[in-house]
C-alpha positions as CSV (number, residue, x, y, z in Angstrom):
1,X,52.6,81.0,-2.5
2,X,53.5,79.8,0.9
3,X,55.2,76.2,1.4
4,X,52.0,74.8,3.6
5,X,49.6,76.2,0.7
6,X,52.0,74.5,-2.1
7,X,51.9,71.1,0.1
8,X,48.0,71.5,0.5
9,X,47.9,72.3,-3.3
10,X,49.6,69.2,-4.6
11,X,48.1,66.9,-1.9
12,X,44.8,67.8,-3.6
13,X,45.6,68.0,-7.3
14,X,47.7,64.0,-7.0
15,X,44.9,62.8,-4.8
16,X,47.3,61.3,-2.1
17,X,45.2,61.3,0.9
18,X,41.8,62.4,1.9
19,X,41.4,65.2,5.2
20,X,40.3,62.6,7.7
21,X,42.8,59.9,7.0
22,X,45.3,58.9,9.4
23,X,48.6,59.3,8.0
24,X,51.7,57.5,9.0
25,X,54.6,59.8,8.6
26,X,58.3,58.4,8.1
27,X,60.5,60.4,10.3
28,X,64.4,60.1,10.4
29,X,64.7,63.3,12.3
30,X,66.7,64.7,9.4
31,X,65.8,68.3,7.8
32,X,63.3,67.1,5.1
33,X,61.3,64.6,7.8
34,X,61.3,67.5,10.1
35,X,59.9,69.8,7.7
36,X,57.2,67.4,6.9
37,X,56.2,66.9,10.3
38,X,55.4,70.7,10.7
39,X,53.6,71.2,7.8
40,X,51.3,68.3,8.6
41,X,50.7,69.3,12.1
42,X,50.1,73.0,10.4
43,X,47.8,71.7,7.8
44,X,45.9,69.7,10.6
45,X,46.4,66.4,9.4
46,X,46.2,63.6,11.7
47,X,49.3,61.3,11.9
48,X,51.5,58.9,13.5
49,X,54.7,58.8,13.6
50,X,57.6,56.0,12.6
51,X,60.8,55.8,13.2
52,X,62.9,53.0,11.7
53,X,66.4,52.7,13.8
54,X,68.7,50.7,11.8
55,X,71.7,50.3,14.2
56,X,73.9,51.3,12.0
57,X,76.0,54.5,13.6
58,X,76.0,53.5,17.1
59,X,75.0,56.4,19.8
60,X,74.2,58.4,16.5
61,X,71.5,56.1,15.7
62,X,70.1,56.0,19.0
63,X,70.3,59.7,19.3
64,X,68.2,60.1,16.3
65,X,65.8,57.6,17.9
66,X,65.6,59.7,20.8
67,X,65.3,63.1,18.9
68,X,62.1,61.8,16.8
69,X,60.7,60.6,20.4
70,X,60.9,64.4,21.3
71,X,59.3,65.1,18.4
72,X,56.2,63.2,19.2
73,X,56.1,64.5,22.4
74,X,56.0,68.2,20.7
75,X,53.2,67.1,18.5
76,X,51.4,65.2,21.1
77,X,51.8,62.4,18.1
78,X,52.1,58.8,18.9
79,X,55.8,57.8,18.0
80,X,56.3,54.2,16.7
81,X,59.9,52.7,16.7
82,X,61.2,49.6,15.2
83,X,64.8,48.6,15.9
84,X,66.2,46.5,12.8
85,X,69.8,44.1,13.0
86,X,70.7,45.4,9.6
87,X,73.7,44.2,8.6
88,X,72.7,40.9,9.3
89,X,69.6,41.1,7.2
90,X,72.0,42.1,4.3
91,X,74.3,39.6,4.7
92,X,71.4,36.6,5.2
93,X,69.6,38.3,1.8
94,X,72.9,39.0,0.1
95,X,71.9,42.4,-0.5
96,X,73.9,46.0,0.0
97,X,72.9,48.0,3.5
98,X,71.0,50.4,1.6
99,X,68.8,47.8,0.0
100,X,68.5,45.9,3.0
101,X,67.4,49.3,4.9
102,X,65.0,50.2,2.7
103,X,62.9,46.5,2.2
104,X,63.1,46.5,6.0
105,X,61.3,49.9,6.5
106,X,59.0,49.5,3.8
107,X,57.8,45.9,5.2
108,X,57.3,47.4,8.4
109,X,55.5,50.8,7.7
110,X,53.1,48.5,5.8
111,X,52.4,46.4,8.8
112,X,52.0,49.4,11.0
113,X,50.1,51.8,9.0
114,X,46.7,52.7,10.5
115,X,44.9,51.9,7.3
116,X,45.9,55.4,5.7
117,X,49.1,55.8,3.8
118,X,52.4,55.9,4.1
119,X,54.0,59.8,4.0
120,X,57.5,59.9,3.1
121,X,59.6,63.6,3.1
122,X,60.8,62.9,-0.7
123,X,61.2,65.9,-2.1
124,X,62.2,67.6,-5.6
125,X,66.3,67.0,-4.9
126,X,65.7,63.5,-4.3
127,X,63.5,62.9,-7.6
128,X,66.2,64.3,-9.7
129,X,68.9,62.2,-8.2
130,X,66.9,58.9,-9.0
131,X,66.3,59.8,-12.5
132,X,70.2,60.6,-12.9
133,X,70.8,57.4,-11.1
134,X,67.9,55.2,-13.4
135,X,69.4,57.2,-16.6
136,X,73.2,56.1,-16.0
137,X,72.3,52.7,-15.2
138,X,69.9,52.3,-18.0
139,X,66.6,52.3,-17.6
140,X,62.9,52.4,-19.3
141,X,60.7,55.1,-19.4
142,X,59.5,54.4,-16.0
143,X,62.9,55.0,-14.7
144,X,62.9,58.5,-16.0
145,X,59.7,59.7,-14.5
146,X,61.5,58.7,-11.2
147,X,59.6,58.5,-7.9
148,X,55.8,59.1,-8.3
149,X,54.1,61.3,-5.8
150,X,51.9,58.2,-5.4
151,X,52.8,54.5,-5.7
152,X,50.6,51.9,-4.1
153,X,50.1,53.2,-0.5
154,X,53.1,55.4,-0.1
155,X,52.8,58.9,-0.7
156,X,55.4,61.7,-1.5
157,X,54.0,64.8,-0.8
158,X,57.0,67.3,-1.1
159,X,58.1,66.2,-4.6
160,X,57.5,69.6,-5.7
161,X,60.0,71.4,-3.4
162,X,63.3,71.9,-3.7
163,X,65.8,71.3,-0.6
164,X,66.5,74.6,-0.7
165,X,63.1,75.5,0.0
166,X,62.7,73.0,3.0
167,X,65.6,74.6,4.6
168,X,64.2,78.2,4.2
169,X,61.0,77.0,6.0
170,X,62.9,75.5,8.6
171,X,65.2,78.2,9.3
172,X,62.3,80.9,9.4
173,X,60.4,78.6,11.5
174,X,63.5,77.8,13.9
175,X,62.9,74.3,13.5
176,X,65.8,71.9,14.9
177,X,66.6,68.7,13.4
178,X,69.5,66.1,13.2
179,X,72.2,65.2,10.7
180,X,73.2,61.7,9.7
181,X,76.8,61.8,9.6
182,X,76.7,59.0,6.2
183,X,75.1,61.8,4.1
184,X,78.3,63.4,3.9
185,X,80.2,60.0,2.5
186,X,80.4,59.7,-0.9
187,X,80.8,56.1,-0.9
188,X,77.2,55.6,-1.5
189,X,75.8,56.5,-5.2
190,X,73.2,58.8,-4.2
191,X,75.6,60.6,-2.2
192,X,78.3,60.9,-5.0
193,X,75.6,62.2,-7.3
194,X,74.2,64.7,-4.5
195,X,77.5,65.9,-3.5
196,X,79.9,66.0,-6.9
197,X,77.6,65.5,-9.9
198,X,75.2,68.0,-9.2
199,X,77.0,70.5,-8.3
200,X,79.0,70.0,-11.4
201,X,75.8,70.5,-14.0
202,X,74.8,73.1,-11.9
203,X,77.8,75.3,-12.5
204,X,77.2,74.7,-16.3
205,X,73.2,74.8,-16.5
206,X,72.0,76.9,-12.8
207,X,68.6,75.8,-13.1
208,X,69.1,72.1,-13.9
209,X,67.5,70.7,-11.0
210,X,64.1,73.1,-12.0
211,X,64.5,72.1,-15.6
212,X,65.1,68.0,-14.8
213,X,62.1,68.3,-12.6
214,X,60.0,69.5,-15.0
215,X,61.4,66.7,-17.4
216,X,60.2,64.3,-14.9
217,X,56.7,65.6,-15.2
218,X,56.8,65.3,-19.0
219,X,58.5,61.8,-18.9
220,X,55.0,60.7,-16.6
221,X,52.8,61.9,-19.1
222,X,55.1,60.0,-22.0
223,X,54.6,56.9,-20.1
224,X,51.0,57.2,-19.4
225,X,50.9,57.2,-23.2
226,X,53.3,54.4,-23.7
227,X,51.0,52.4,-21.4
228,X,48.4,52.9,-23.3
229,X,49.9,51.5,-26.8
230,X,51.7,48.8,-24.9
231,X,48.7,47.6,-23.3
232,X,46.7,47.7,-26.9
233,X,49.4,45.6,-28.2
234,X,48.8,43.1,-25.5
235,X,45.4,42.8,-25.9
236,X,46.0,41.7,-29.4
237,X,48.2,39.4,-28.6
238,X,48.0,37.8,-25.6
239,X,45.7,34.9,-25.0
240,X,45.3,33.8,-21.3
241,X,44.5,30.1,-21.0
242,X,44.4,29.2,-17.5
243,X,47.9,29.6,-16.3
244,X,49.3,30.2,-19.4
245,X,49.9,32.8,-21.9
246,X,50.1,32.0,-25.4
247,X,51.3,34.1,-28.3
248,X,50.8,33.5,-32.0
249,X,54.4,34.1,-33.6
250,X,53.8,35.5,-37.1
251,X,51.5,38.3,-35.4
252,X,54.3,39.0,-32.9
253,X,57.1,39.2,-35.4
254,X,55.1,41.8,-37.6
255,X,54.3,43.7,-34.6
256,X,56.8,46.9,-34.0
257,X,59.0,47.8,-32.0
258,X,59.7,44.2,-31.6
259,X,62.3,44.3,-28.9
260,X,60.4,47.0,-26.8
261,X,57.0,45.0,-27.5
262,X,58.8,41.5,-26.2
263,X,60.5,43.3,-22.9
264,X,56.7,44.6,-21.8
265,X,55.7,41.1,-23.0
266,X,58.1,38.7,-21.0
267,X,59.0,41.5,-17.9
268,X,56.1,40.9,-15.9
269,X,57.0,36.9,-16.1
270,X,60.5,37.9,-14.4
271,X,62.7,37.8,-17.5
272,X,65.6,40.6,-17.9
273,X,66.2,42.8,-20.4
274,X,69.3,40.8,-21.2
275,X,67.0,37.9,-22.6
276,X,65.0,39.8,-25.3
277,X,67.0,39.0,-27.8
278,X,67.0,35.4,-27.0
279,X,63.3,35.5,-27.0
280,X,63.0,36.9,-30.3
281,X,65.4,34.1,-31.5
282,X,62.8,31.6,-30.2
283,X,60.5,32.8,-32.5
284,X,62.5,31.5,-35.8
285,X,63.9,28.5,-33.9
286,X,62.7,25.2,-33.7
287,X,59.5,23.7,-31.7
288,X,60.6,22.5,-28.1
289,X,63.0,25.3,-27.9
290,X,62.6,27.5,-24.3
291,X,64.1,30.6,-22.3
292,X,63.8,30.2,-18.2
293,X,63.2,33.4,-15.8
294,X,63.2,32.6,-12.2
295,X,59.5,31.9,-12.1
296,X,58.4,31.1,-15.9
297,X,59.4,29.4,-19.1
298,X,58.7,30.5,-22.5
299,X,58.4,27.5,-24.9
300,X,58.2,27.3,-28.3
301,X,55.7,25.2,-29.4
302,X,55.0,25.4,-33.5
303,X,53.0,28.8,-34.1
304,X,53.1,29.9,-30.3
305,X,55.2,31.0,-27.7
306,X,53.6,29.7,-24.8
307,X,54.5,31.3,-21.3
308,X,53.8,28.9,-18.2
309,X,54.8,28.7,-14.1
310,X,57.8,26.9,-13.5
311,X,55.3,24.7,-11.7
312,X,54.7,22.8,-15.2
313,X,58.3,22.2,-15.8
314,X,59.6,18.9,-14.6
315,X,60.5,18.6,-11.0
316,X,64.2,17.2,-12.2
317,X,65.0,20.8,-13.4
318,X,66.8,23.1,-10.7
319,X,67.0,26.9,-11.3
320,X,70.1,28.7,-10.1
321,X,69.4,32.5,-10.3
322,X,72.9,33.8,-8.4
323,X,76.5,33.5,-9.0
324,X,77.3,33.4,-4.8
325,X,75.7,30.3,-2.8
326,X,75.0,27.0,-2.7
327,X,72.4,24.6,-4.6
328,X,71.6,21.3,-3.3
329,X,70.1,18.7,-5.6
330,X,69.4,15.1,-6.2
331,X,73.2,14.5,-7.2
332,X,74.3,16.5,-4.1
333,X,75.4,20.1,-4.1
334,X,77.1,22.8,-6.2
335,X,79.0,25.8,-4.5
336,X,78.8,29.2,-6.7
337,X,81.6,31.9,-6.3
338,X,82.5,34.8,-8.3
339,X,86.5,35.5,-8.1
340,X,88.9,37.8,-9.2
341,X,92.3,36.6,-10.7
342,X,91.7,33.1,-9.4
343,X,93.7,30.0,-11.1
344,X,92.1,26.9,-12.9
345,X,91.7,23.8,-11.4
346,X,92.4,20.2,-13.2
347,X,89.6,18.5,-10.8
348,X,86.7,17.3,-12.8
349,X,84.6,18.2,-10.0
350,X,85.3,21.8,-10.3
351,X,84.4,24.3,-13.0
352,X,86.2,27.6,-13.9
353,X,84.3,29.6,-16.1
354,X,84.2,33.1,-17.9
355,X,81.9,35.3,-15.5
356,X,81.3,37.8,-18.6
357,X,80.1,35.1,-20.8
358,X,77.6,33.8,-18.2
359,X,73.7,34.9,-18.0
360,X,71.6,33.9,-14.6
361,X,69.2,32.1,-14.3
362,X,71.0,28.8,-15.2
363,X,69.0,25.4,-15.5
364,X,70.5,22.4,-13.7
365,X,69.1,19.1,-15.0
366,X,69.5,15.5,-16.0
367,X,71.3,15.0,-19.2
368,X,68.9,13.8,-22.3
369,X,69.3,12.0,-25.6
370,X,70.4,14.7,-28.5
371,X,72.3,16.9,-25.7
372,X,75.6,17.8,-27.1
373,X,78.6,20.2,-26.1
374,X,82.0,21.6,-27.1
375,X,84.1,19.7,-24.6
376,X,87.0,21.4,-22.9
377,X,89.5,21.7,-25.8
378,X,88.0,20.8,-28.7
379,X,86.4,23.4,-31.6
380,X,83.6,20.6,-32.8
381,X,80.7,19.7,-30.9
382,X,79.9,16.3,-29.1
383,X,77.1,14.7,-28.1
384,X,76.7,13.7,-24.7
385,X,75.8,9.9,-25.7
386,X,79.0,9.6,-27.7
387,X,81.2,11.7,-25.1
388,X,79.7,9.0,-22.6
389,X,81.1,6.2,-24.3
390,X,84.4,7.6,-25.1
391,X,84.4,8.2,-21.1
392,X,83.6,4.5,-20.5
393,X,80.5,5.5,-18.4
394,X,78.2,2.4,-17.6
395,X,74.5,2.9,-17.7
396,X,74.1,3.1,-14.2
397,X,76.4,6.1,-14.1
398,X,74.9,7.8,-17.2
399,X,71.8,8.0,-15.6
400,X,73.2,9.7,-12.6
401,X,74.9,12.7,-15.0
402,X,73.5,16.4,-14.7
403,X,74.2,19.2,-17.0
404,X,74.4,22.7,-16.6
405,X,72.7,24.8,-19.0
406,X,72.7,28.5,-19.9
407,X,70.0,29.7,-22.7
408,X,70.1,26.1,-24.6
409,X,73.7,25.8,-24.5
410,X,75.5,23.3,-22.1
411,X,78.2,24.4,-20.2
412,X,79.5,22.0,-17.7
413,X,78.8,18.5,-17.6
414,X,78.5,18.3,-13.9
415,X,81.4,16.7,-12.2
416,X,83.2,16.2,-15.9
417,X,84.0,18.5,-18.1
418,X,83.0,22.1,-19.2
419,X,82.1,23.7,-22.6
420,X,85.0,25.1,-24.3
421,X,82.9,28.3,-25.2
422,X,83.2,29.3,-21.4
423,X,86.7,28.5,-20.6
424,X,88.7,31.0,-19.1
425,X,90.9,33.1,-21.2
426,X,93.6,35.5,-20.9
427,X,90.8,38.0,-21.4
428,X,89.3,37.2,-18.6
429,X,88.9,39.6,-15.7
430,X,86.3,37.7,-13.2
431,X,85.4,33.8,-13.0
432,X,82.8,31.7,-12.1
433,X,84.1,29.0,-10.2
434,X,81.4,26.0,-9.4
435,X,82.3,23.3,-7.2
436,X,80.5,20.1,-7.1
437,X,80.1,17.9,-3.9
438,X,78.4,14.5,-4.7
439,X,75.3,12.8,-2.5
440,X,76.9,11.6,0.4
441,X,80.2,13.1,0.4
442,X,80.0,15.6,3.2
443,X,81.4,19.2,3.5
């Protein structure tokens, strides 16, 4: 079957779009997107071309933009172009260039799509690379089925085709495309997988791309069954009461497999896989214990776990989500840095912590009666009230004390002393430095 017929059959089978929809084609000017344009033209689809110029490769980026504009003339199609200051966006949002480019282009595509879908040229090789990257990073079942033919308004009608098939089509039709020089660099993870890992696997398993493609299809079916089972469990466990979700502790404890179910329950509320064990520990803890995500709190209240938005948490609490940056609060400002090979400071306004022992988010809050920690240099816990007496703090000074907490453990009495359990050691490879600038102290 010719590539065009395969495309049309794939679009119909997956229900990607209707014959009268106006498509927004994401076109970089490379081989894949040029083939996508030609196929959509031959199929008679109505489409508009969108090109994102990330301004990362100087004259080469401008060359690609000009090429795509010429492509629009060839097909007599409208071409939309957007230039992005990608490096600035990455710096402001503290993300990689790859993440910045993805966020910028998809946000723009959503703004300009003409009511239909955004069509990308991702193919089977891309999906196999995604599968391998997800697998090695650590993933759930959703990561193993990699990219779907349709996710929201984004469709990928070439996922059935290998890059070799696209190359053969382009050569046969004498198509012209441009090459992105950054694709040759192995400094990006995807390129390393493409240029190094997959050729190595192919030398052992010649049909590895097709075989992994078949596995992706199987994992997609497995995920559907998995979701059905998880949704059934959640329907029996979760009780919605306004903005809160209530879960009976005993019923959850009897559920199996417990870690997987707990993850599926808490993940939509911003909790990470690393917090699953902490949440499970809540099941057997006393009332009042809780775990925080960036947006929600899970509270143990007698026989229930209660998930509620952080808007219901006292305003004196400040959630810190990143190990880099500045956090302003009533008592001043905290400045966080991740460092390698840094030495500790004797200043009480600076906390040096073993980064490997720290899990985010952290909670910055005022101290409360009953709080305790393990003061630096001590192996026994000490109540903060006694620590303040020993430190000869006045009542007014005690009222101004804040603590930094992680999973119900105080890691720093801000401006005074860190917890001994989180100190730097001879095994520390990375340090988290937190500097406190008191209110009114300036820069």
